[in-house]
C-alpha positions as CSV (number, residue, x, y, z in Angstrom):
1,M,0.0,0.0,0.0
2,S,1.3,3.5,-0.9
3,Q,1.5,5.9,2.0
4,F,-1.3,8.5,2.4
5,Q,-3.0,10.5,5.1
6,F,-6.7,10.9,5.8
7,H,-7.6,13.8,8.1
8,F,-11.2,14.7,8.9
9,P,-12.0,16.2,12.3
10,T,-15.5,17.5,11.6
11,I,-18.4,16.0,13.7
12,A,-21.5,15.5,11.6
13,K,-25.0,15.3,13.0
14,C,-27.5,14.1,10.3
15,G,-31.3,13.9,10.3
16,A,-34.5,15.7,9.4
17,G,-35.4,18.3,11.9
18,L,-31.9,18.8,13.4
19,A,-31.8,22.4,12.4
20,D,-34.6,23.1,14.9
21,Q,-32.3,21.6,17.6
22,A,-29.2,23.5,16.5
23,G,-29.1,25.6,19.7
24,A,-28.8,22.5,21.9
25,L,-26.3,20.9,19.6
26,L,-24.1,24.1,19.5
27,K,-24.4,25.0,23.2
28,P,-21.4,22.9,24.4
29,Y,-19.2,24.6,21.8
30,V,-20.2,28.2,22.1
31,D,-18.8,30.3,24.9
32,G,-19.8,33.9,24.1
33,T,-21.5,35.5,21.1
34,L,-22.1,33.5,17.9
35,L,-21.9,35.2,14.5
36,V,-24.5,33.8,12.2
37,V,-23.5,34.2,8.5
38,T,-26.3,33.6,6.0
39,D,-28.2,35.3,3.2
40,Q,-31.3,37.4,3.5
41,G,-33.3,35.3,1.1
42,L,-33.3,32.3,3.5
43,I,-34.5,34.5,6.3
44,D,-37.2,36.1,4.2
45,A,-38.4,32.6,3.1
46,G,-38.8,31.5,6.7
47,I,-36.5,28.5,6.3
48,L,-34.4,29.4,9.3
49,A,-37.1,30.3,11.7
50,G,-36.7,27.1,13.7
51,F,-32.9,27.5,13.7
52,F,-33.1,31.0,15.3
53,A,-35.7,29.9,17.7
54,S,-33.4,27.1,18.9
55,L,-30.6,29.5,19.5
56,E,-32.8,31.6,21.7
57,Q,-34.2,28.6,23.5
58,A,-30.7,27.5,24.3
59,G,-29.7,30.9,25.5
60,I,-27.0,31.4,22.8
61,D,-26.3,35.1,22.2
62,Y,-25.9,35.8,18.5
63,Q,-25.3,38.5,15.9
64,L,-26.6,38.2,12.4
65,F,-24.7,38.9,9.2
66,S,-27.0,38.4,6.2
67,A,-25.3,40.2,3.3
68,V,-23.7,37.1,1.8
69,E,-23.5,37.1,-2.0
70,A,-22.9,34.4,-4.6
71,N,-19.2,34.0,-5.4
72,P,-18.4,35.9,-2.2
73,S,-16.0,38.8,-2.6
74,T,-13.4,40.1,-0.2
75,D,-15.5,43.2,0.3
76,V,-18.3,41.2,1.8
77,L,-15.8,39.3,4.0
78,D,-14.3,42.5,5.3
79,A,-17.8,43.8,6.3
80,A,-18.5,40.5,8.1
81,V,-15.2,40.6,9.9
82,A,-15.8,44.2,11.0
83,L,-19.2,43.2,12.5
84,L,-17.6,40.2,14.3
85,K,-15.0,42.4,15.9
86,A,-17.4,45.2,16.8
87,R,-19.7,42.7,18.6
88,N,-16.9,40.7,20.1
89,C,-18.1,37.4,18.6
90,T,-16.2,34.3,19.7
91,A,-17.5,31.7,17.1
92,V,-18.9,31.7,13.6
93,I,-21.6,29.6,11.9
94,G,-22.4,29.5,8.2
95,V,-26.0,28.7,7.4
96,G,-26.9,28.4,3.8
97,G,-25.2,27.4,0.6
98,G,-21.5,27.3,-0.1
99,S,-21.2,31.1,-0.2
100,S,-22.5,31.5,3.4
101,I,-20.3,28.7,4.7
102,D,-17.2,29.9,2.8
103,T,-17.8,33.4,4.1
104,A,-18.1,32.1,7.7
105,K,-14.8,30.2,7.3
106,G,-13.1,33.4,6.0
107,V,-14.5,35.4,8.9
108,A,-13.3,32.9,11.5
109,A,-9.8,32.9,9.9
110,M,-9.5,36.7,9.6
111,A,-10.6,37.2,13.1
112,T,-7.3,35.8,14.4
113,N,-4.9,36.2,11.4
114,P,-3.4,39.5,10.2
115,G,-3.6,41.0,6.8
116,N,-6.0,40.1,4.0
117,I,-7.6,36.8,3.2
118,L,-5.9,36.8,-0.2
119,D,-2.5,36.7,1.6
120,Y,-3.3,33.1,2.5
121,E,-3.8,31.7,-1.0
122,G,-2.7,28.1,-1.3
123,Y,-2.2,25.4,1.3
124,D,-1.9,25.7,5.1
125,K,-0.7,29.3,5.3
126,L,-2.9,30.5,8.2
127,T,-0.6,31.2,11.1
128,Q,-3.2,31.3,13.9
129,P,-6.1,29.0,14.6
130,P,-9.4,30.5,13.4
131,L,-12.3,31.0,15.7
132,P,-14.5,27.9,16.1
133,I,-16.4,27.3,12.8
134,F,-19.8,25.5,12.5
135,A,-21.9,24.9,9.4
136,I,-25.5,24.0,8.4
137,P,-25.9,23.6,4.6
138,T,-29.2,24.4,3.0
139,T,-28.2,23.1,-0.4
140,S,-26.8,19.8,-1.6
141,G,-23.8,20.7,-3.6
142,T,-20.8,22.6,-2.3
143,G,-19.8,20.3,0.6
144,S,-18.2,23.3,2.3
145,E,-19.6,22.0,5.6
146,C,-17.0,19.3,5.5
147,T,-14.0,20.7,3.7
148,A,-10.9,22.5,4.7
149,S,-11.1,25.2,2.0
150,T,-12.8,28.5,1.3
151,V,-13.0,30.6,-1.9
152,F,-13.1,34.4,-2.4
153,T,-13.2,36.6,-5.5
154,N,-10.8,39.5,-5.8
155,K,-13.0,42.1,-7.5
156,R,-9.9,44.0,-8.7
157,T,-8.4,41.1,-10.6
158,L,-11.6,38.9,-10.9
159,F,-9.5,35.9,-9.7
160,K,-11.2,33.4,-7.4
161,T,-8.6,32.7,-4.6
162,V,-8.7,29.4,-2.9
163,I,-7.5,29.1,0.7
164,V,-6.9,25.6,2.0
165,S,-6.0,24.7,5.6
166,P,-6.8,21.9,8.0
167,R,-7.7,24.6,10.4
168,L,-10.7,25.5,8.3
169,F,-12.6,22.2,8.9
170,P,-15.8,23.1,10.8
171,R,-16.0,21.6,14.3
172,L,-19.6,20.6,13.8
173,A,-21.8,20.2,10.7
174,I,-25.6,19.8,11.0
175,L,-27.1,18.1,8.0
176,D,-30.9,18.5,7.9
177,P,-32.5,17.6,4.6
178,A,-35.7,19.4,5.6
179,L,-33.8,22.7,4.9
180,T,-33.5,21.7,1.2
181,L,-37.1,20.9,0.5
182,K,-37.9,24.3,-0.8
183,L,-34.9,24.6,-3.1
184,P,-35.9,25.9,-6.5
185,A,-35.4,23.3,-9.3
186,A,-32.7,25.5,-10.9
187,I,-30.6,25.6,-7.7
188,T,-31.2,21.9,-7.1
189,A,-29.7,21.2,-10.5
190,A,-26.8,23.6,-10.1
191,T,-25.8,22.5,-6.6
192,G,-26.4,18.8,-7.4
193,M,-24.1,18.9,-10.4
194,D,-21.5,20.7,-8.3
195,A,-21.6,17.7,-5.9
196,L,-21.4,15.2,-8.7
197,T,-18.4,17.0,-10.2
198,H,-16.7,16.9,-6.8
199,A,-17.2,13.2,-6.6
200,I,-16.1,12.4,-10.1
201,E,-13.0,14.7,-10.0
202,S,-12.1,13.3,-6.6
203,Y,-12.3,9.7,-7.7
204,V,-9.9,10.2,-10.6
205,S,-7.6,12.6,-8.9
206,R,-3.9,11.8,-8.8
207,Q,-4.1,12.5,-5.0
208,A,-7.0,10.1,-4.4
209,N,-6.6,7.3,-1.8
210,P,-8.7,4.2,-1.2
211,I,-10.8,5.9,1.5
212,S,-11.5,9.0,-0.5
213,Q,-12.3,6.9,-3.6
214,A,-14.8,4.7,-1.6
215,M,-16.6,7.9,-0.5
216,A,-16.5,9.5,-3.9
217,L,-17.9,6.4,-5.7
218,Q,-20.7,6.1,-3.1
219,A,-21.4,9.8,-3.6
220,I,-21.8,9.3,-7.3
221,R,-24.3,6.4,-6.8
222,M,-26.3,8.5,-4.3
223,I,-26.4,11.7,-6.4
224,A,-27.1,9.8,-9.7
225,G,-30.0,8.0,-8.0
226,S,-31.6,11.1,-6.6
227,L,-30.8,14.3,-8.5
228,E,-33.5,14.0,-11.1
229,K,-36.0,13.1,-8.4
230,T,-35.3,16.2,-6.4
231,Y,-35.3,18.3,-9.5
232,F,-38.8,17.2,-10.6
233,V,-40.3,16.5,-7.1
234,G,-38.5,18.9,-4.7
235,T,-40.5,17.6,-1.7
236,D,-39.3,14.0,-2.0
237,M,-37.6,13.8,1.5
238,A,-35.9,10.4,0.8
239,A,-34.3,11.8,-2.3
240,R,-33.3,15.0,-0.6
241,E,-31.6,13.0,2.2
242,Q,-29.7,11.0,-0.5
243,M,-28.6,14.2,-2.2
244,L,-27.4,15.9,1.1
245,L,-25.5,12.8,2.2
246,G,-24.0,12.4,-1.3
247,S,-22.9,16.0,-1.3
248,F,-21.3,15.5,2.1
249,L,-19.5,12.4,1.1
250,A,-18.2,14.1,-2.1
251,G,-17.0,17.0,0.1
252,V,-15.1,14.7,2.5
253,A,-13.6,12.9,-0.5
254,F,-12.3,16.0,-2.3
255,S,-11.0,17.5,1.0
256,Q,-8.5,14.7,0.8
257,S,-7.9,14.4,-2.9
258,K,-8.4,17.9,-4.3
259,L,-10.3,18.1,-7.6
260,G,-9.2,18.6,-11.3
261,N,-9.5,20.6,-14.5
262,V,-13.3,21.3,-14.2
263,H,-12.8,23.3,-11.0
264,A,-9.6,24.9,-12.2
265,I,-11.4,26.3,-15.2
266,S,-14.9,26.9,-13.7
267,H,-13.4,29.2,-11.0
268,T,-12.3,31.5,-13.7
269,F,-15.9,31.7,-15.0
270,G,-17.2,32.6,-11.6
271,G,-14.5,35.2,-11.1
272,V,-14.6,36.9,-14.5
273,F,-18.3,36.5,-15.4
274,N,-20.0,35.8,-12.0
275,I,-21.5,32.5,-13.4
276,P,-23.0,30.3,-10.7
277,H,-20.3,27.7,-9.8
278,G,-22.4,24.6,-10.1
279,I,-23.7,25.5,-13.6
280,A,-20.2,26.2,-14.8
281,N,-19.0,22.9,-13.5
282,A,-21.9,21.0,-15.1
283,A,-21.4,22.6,-18.5
284,L,-17.6,21.8,-18.4
285,L,-17.8,18.3,-17.0
286,P,-18.4,16.3,-20.2
287,Y,-15.6,18.0,-22.0
288,V,-13.1,17.4,-19.2
289,I,-14.1,13.8,-18.8
290,K,-13.5,13.2,-22.5
291,F,-10.1,14.8,-22.2
292,N,-9.2,12.7,-19.1
293,L,-10.5,9.3,-20.4
294,P,-7.1,8.0,-21.8
295,A,-5.5,8.6,-18.4
296,C,-7.6,6.3,-16.3
297,P,-10.2,4.3,-18.3
298,E,-10.7,1.8,-15.5
299,R,-11.7,4.5,-13.0
300,F,-14.1,6.0,-15.5
301,R,-15.6,2.6,-16.1
302,D,-16.3,2.5,-12.4
303,I,-18.0,5.9,-12.6
304,T,-20.1,4.8,-15.6
305,I,-21.4,1.9,-13.6
306,A,-22.0,4.1,-10.5
307,L,-24.0,6.5,-12.7
308,G,-26.3,3.6,-13.5
309,A,-25.3,3.1,-17.2
310,D,-25.4,-0.3,-18.8
311,V,-21.9,-1.5,-19.8
312,T,-22.8,-5.1,-20.7
313,G,-20.5,-6.4,-23.5
314,L,-18.3,-3.3,-23.5
315,N,-14.6,-3.3,-23.0
316,V,-12.9,-1.0,-20.5
317,E,-12.5,1.9,-22.9
318,Q,-16.0,1.7,-24.3
319,A,-17.5,1.5,-20.8
320,A,-15.4,4.5,-19.7
321,A,-16.6,6.6,-22.7
322,R,-20.2,6.0,-21.6
323,T,-19.5,8.4,-18.7
324,V,-19.6,11.3,-21.1
325,D,-22.9,10.1,-22.5
326,A,-24.4,9.6,-19.0
327,V,-23.4,13.1,-17.8
328,V,-24.7,14.8,-21.0
329,A,-28.0,13.0,-20.6
330,L,-28.3,14.1,-16.9
331,N,-27.4,17.7,-17.9
332,Q,-30.1,17.7,-20.5
333,A,-32.7,16.2,-18.1
334,I,-32.2,18.9,-15.6
335,G,-31.9,21.9,-17.8
336,I,-28.1,22.5,-17.9
337,P,-26.8,24.3,-21.0
338,A,-24.7,22.3,-23.4
339,T,-22.1,25.0,-23.9
340,I,-20.4,27.6,-21.8
341,R,-21.3,30.2,-24.5
342,E,-24.9,29.9,-23.3
343,L,-23.7,30.8,-19.8
344,G,-22.2,34.1,-20.9
345,V,-18.6,33.2,-21.3
346,D,-16.8,35.5,-23.6
347,L,-13.7,34.2,-25.5
348,E,-12.3,37.8,-25.5
349,F,-11.1,36.9,-22.0
350,L,-9.5,33.6,-23.1
351,P,-5.9,34.5,-22.2
352,Q,-6.9,35.5,-18.7
353,M,-9.1,32.4,-18.3
354,V,-6.2,30.1,-19.3
355,S,-3.7,31.9,-17.1
356,D,-6.0,31.8,-14.1
357,S,-6.8,28.2,-14.7
358,M,-3.2,27.2,-14.8
359,R,-2.7,29.0,-11.5
360,S,-5.0,26.5,-9.7
361,G,-3.5,23.6,-7.8
362,N,-6.3,21.4,-9.1
363,V,-4.5,21.2,-12.5
364,L,-1.6,19.5,-10.8
365,V,-3.8,16.6,-9.5
366,N,-5.9,16.2,-12.7
367,P,-5.4,12.6,-13.9
368,R,-4.1,13.7,-17.3
369,L,-1.1,16.0,-17.6
370,T,-2.5,19.4,-18.6
371,T,-0.8,22.3,-20.4
372,A,-2.0,25.8,-21.0
373,R,-2.7,24.8,-24.6
374,D,-4.9,22.0,-23.3
375,V,-6.9,24.4,-21.1
376,E,-7.4,26.7,-24.1
377,R,-8.7,23.9,-26.2
378,L,-11.0,22.7,-23.4
379,I,-12.5,26.1,-23.1
380,T,-13.0,26.7,-26.8
381,D,-14.5,23.2,-27.3
382,A,-16.9,23.8,-24.4
383,Y,-17.8,27.2,-25.9
384,H,-18.5,25.8,-29.4
385,G,-20.0,22.5,-28.3
386,N,-17.2,20.3,-29.8
387,L,-17.7,17.2,-27.7
């Protein structure tokens, strides 16, 4: 066996209705004032009423920051940090999608570390432990509740900066599928494909290990078996549970293995064009899979089977190629555009997109060696629909 490390310190509490018990679950960990980081839409929709009631019932003092935005910027982070310091908060919880949880992680880190969050780009550069971090996801996609990373957009350069540190793992994640029942179909599709991309890229990553691969493959099975159900019947609790757990498993997997070319490139789309992350991943995924097929056909055969496709009578390479067909069919079923042109990507920015993509550490663990020319071709193929 080759040597590897698997580090996952987050405690996960899973089950319908647990968000309404969050106060009691958090009470042992919170000594002082808790900063709640979320977005106003969740509050206005009444989805978090039980959560806030539980904090009050448990006697937890809290401050609310509800100005989170999609593809969070350093400006929003700075505002949240200012509130935390003004109110002397001692812990942070992100409640919402990946943007809320990523923002919470950034706030906790910058409460104790000097400078700007962008100073900590890369791996394990935080010099001080962040404040305690907690997470409650309301989407099934980003897996941020169980990862050691956070992402922020520099509005000046339009670059999405990734900060990775074992210190950023939340101490406690509360997974309550009831919070996802009201997700609109479009968000269900986008976040679900984000989770599927995590699982697929993790499984074929050069940095994958047997534990992460087991989690990634199970995540693929769970997501493939439930995403269409939740898209068409959002109130299907059993399917919502499968999606939330599949997203969680995919997050744990890629927290160990990193990702690949899809994420390296899609982050540039979010930074430059503010395209929703999950949609960008979904549109790119078939093109990157096709590019990667020669590097590890056996692993893609495993993925094809996990996606539920029939590989009877096919050799390894033929079965592997079916992964592309399965992902394209799933995208079509849930309304994902077939090209990145339809998302608003402009090839005028191609040099910047290529440069920013190559800056990502995910390129280094992609199963097939990738050059700047390869990235340029992937982007142009995904733009023109050359699959």
